[in-house]
N, C-alpha and C positions, 0 to 999 in steps of 0.2 A: 224017230224024227226028233232031232235035237232042237232045243229052244233057240231063238235068235238072241244074239248078244250084241253089246256095244261094239262097234267096229265092223260088224257084218254088213254086207250090201243088203239094202232093204229090198224085199221082194217087190217086183214091179206089178202094176195092175192097171186095168182100164175098166171102169164100171159106169153104169147109168147113174145120173145125178139128178138132184132136184131141179125142176125147171126145164128138163129135157137135156139132151146131149149126153156127154160122158166126161168123166174125170180120169186122168191118168197121172201116175207118179212122174212119168217121163215129161209130161207137160209142164212140170215145175222144176225141171233140171236147172241147177245152179242157184236155186233158192232153198232155204230151210223149209221143211214141211213138218207141221204138227199133224200127225195122223192119230186121231183118237177113236177108239173102238168102244161102242156102247151097246147094251142089249136090245133096247126097244124104244121107239119114238113114244112121246107123250106119257112117260112114266115119271114119277117124282124125281128120282136121281138123275135120270137121263135128261129131263127137262132143265133141271138146275144146272147141269154141266153145260148143256148147249147154250143156255142164257149167259152163263159166265164167259164162255169163249166168245160169244157174240158181242158182249159188252166190251171185251178187250180186243176185238178184231182190229180197230185202228192202231192200237199199240203193237200188235203183232205185225201189221203191215209196215209200220214205221221201222220195225226191226228187220224188215225184208222177208218175213215169213208168211206162209199161207197156212190156214187151219182147215182141216177136212175131218168131218165126223163121219164115221162109217158104222153101219149096222145092217142086219139082215132084212130090214124093212124095205118095201118097194119105193121107187122114186115117187110114185103118186102119194104114198103115205108120208114121205119126207116133205112133199109140197104142202100138205095139210098141216104138218107139224111146224114147218117154218112160218106159215101164214098165221097160225093160231098164236104163236109166241113172238112174232116179229124177229125171227132169227136171221142173222146176216151171214153166217158161215156156210161153207159148201157142205152138202151132205151126199155121200155116196151110198148106193144101194147094192148090197152084196147078198142078194136073195139065195144064191146057190152056195154061199159061205166059202167060196174058193179063196178069197183073200183072207178072211177070218182064219181059215185053216192054215194058209201059208204063213201067217204070223203066229200060229200055234195058240189061238185064243178060243177055240171051240173046246170047252172043258166041262168036266163033270162038276155040277154045282149041287148044293143042298139047301133046302128051305123047309123048315118045320119037319125035319127028318126024312123028307122026300128027296131022292136023288134024281137029277135030270141033267141033260146036256144044254149048255147055253154059252153065251158070249161073255168072256171075262172082260171087265172094264179095264182097259189099259190104254196107254198113250206112248207113241213112239215119236221121238224127235229125230228127223232125218236131216242130216247136214247137206250142205251145198254139193258135196261130193257123192251123194246118194247112199252114204253109209249111215247106219244107225248111230246117233250121237248120244242118245239117252233113252232109257226105257222106264216107264212107271207101270207097275203091275198092281192088280187089285186096288185100283184107285179109289180113294175117298174123295168125294166131289168138293167138299168145302176147302177153298183155298188152292185147289189143284191148278186151275187155269193161270193163276198168278205165279205159281211155282214154275209152270211150264214157260211162261213169258220170261221169267228171270233166266231160265236155261237158254232160251233163244238168244237173249241179249248177250249171254256169256260166250256164245259160239265165236 
């Protein structure tokens, strides 16, 4: 299974979302989509990242883009996470990890010498044409949302 690259057609998805209903990539056709993958709701890094994207949501919208956070947590857990931190971005629930695996982000990780499988923190900027315009892998949270916003504006 080869990694996805800039210029590739972004894998389609339809997933349960916070607040009920579902989110699909096709539902945003013709708009830039910031699809960011994160390991788990309500952890330090994931919370900081979600807050950063939420704070910048009006600027992403002004640039014509939508921001979707995606993790293997349930939609119900996303609801609690959004409520606890007043998050405004959309969150998609990939409990079966099908989309995470389609984007090649279910990877071996290591912490304190222990190896385990988990979600690689990554962001994909999908252009209006449905193709991947930019990829950030192994994301460091600080300043990331701002960098992604600049990339959206440059599209």
